[in-house]
C-alpha positions in Angstrom: 187.6 -87.5 205.7 183.7 -87.1 206.5 181.5 -84.5 205.0 178.7 -83.3 207.0 175.6 -81.8 205.5 173.8 -79.0 207.4 170.2 -79.1 207.2 168.5 -75.8 206.9 165.5 -74.9 209.2 164.2 -72.5 206.6 161.0 -73.4 204.9 159.9 -72.8 201.5 157.0 -70.4 201.3 154.5 -70.4 198.6 153.2 -67.1 197.4 149.9 -66.0 198.5 148.3 -66.0 195.1 149.4 -69.6 194.4 147.8 -70.9 197.5 144.3 -69.6 196.5 141.3 -71.8 196.0 139.1 -71.7 192.8 136.3 -69.9 194.5 138.6 -67.3 195.7 140.1 -66.8 192.2 136.7 -66.8 190.5 135.3 -64.1 193.0 138.4 -62.0 192.5 138.1 -62.1 188.7 134.4 -61.1 188.8 135.1 -58.2 191.4 138.0 -56.9 189.2 135.8 -57.2 186.2 133.0 -55.2 187.8 135.5 -52.5 188.7 137.2 -52.4 185.3 133.8 -52.1 183.7 133.1 -48.9 185.3 136.5 -47.5 184.4 136.7 -48.6 180.8 133.2 -47.7 179.8 132.5 -44.1 180.7 129.0 -44.6 179.2 128.3 -46.7 182.2 128.8 -43.7 184.5 125.5 -42.2 183.5 122.9 -42.8 186.2 120.9 -45.7 184.7 123.4 -48.1 183.3 126.1 -47.4 186.0 123.4 -48.0 188.8 122.4 -51.4 187.0 126.1 -52.4 187.2 126.4 -51.2 190.9 123.3 -53.2 191.8 124.5 -56.3 190.1 127.9 -56.0 191.9 126.4 -55.4 195.2 124.1 -58.4 194.8 127.0 -60.5 193.8 129.2 -59.4 196.7 126.3 -59.9 199.3 125.7 -63.4 197.8 129.2 -64.5 197.9 130.7 -62.7 200.8 127.7 -62.7 203.2 127.8 -59.6 205.7 131.3 -58.6 204.4 129.5 -57.8 201.1 127.6 -54.9 202.7 130.9 -52.9 202.0 129.9 -52.9 198.4 126.9 -50.7 199.3 129.3 -47.7 199.2 129.4 -48.1 195.4 125.8 -46.8 195.2 126.8 -43.5 196.8 127.5 -40.9 194.1 131.2 -40.0 193.8 132.5 -43.2 195.2 132.3 -44.9 191.8 135.9 -44.0 191.2 137.1 -46.4 194.0 137.6 -49.9 193.3 135.2 -51.0 196.1 134.2 -54.4 194.6 137.9 -55.5 194.7 138.4 -53.9 198.1 135.4 -55.9 199.3 137.0 -59.1 198.1 140.4 -58.2 199.7 138.8 -57.5 203.0 136.8 -60.8 202.8 139.9 -62.9 201.8 142.0 -61.6 204.7 139.2 -62.2 207.1 138.6 -65.7 205.7 142.3 -66.6 206.1 142.4 -65.2 209.6 139.4 -67.3 210.5 141.3 -70.5 208.9 144.3 -69.7 211.0 142.3 -69.2 214.2 140.5 -72.5 213.7 143.8 -74.2 213.0 145.4 -72.8 216.2 142.2 -73.9 218.3 142.3 -77.4 216.8 146.2 -77.6 217.5 145.4 -76.5 221.2 142.8 -79.2 221.5 145.3 -81.9 220.5 147.8 -80.8 223.4 
């Protein structure tokens, strides 16, 4: 009597948040922190303090996310402070970064064929 084992062709997939690098995690934490500051402290919604936080956040986003960080300029427009734009900027940057990495990997694989 012979027992045959079937090998599965399914691969184990890692959740997206476990495959992140430290720079991605750091920038996500800072962006979420900047958005939370605006929601938790209503005193920062006053023009002077709120604008300072907005300018710090926009500077951070442009420095770390280059041209994608320009999306954070929407934070300066009155009324759009209620949206988590810093976190949305990070999400757009992250998706674009992963797509570029996948495209580069595909191009390298095509060059090897």
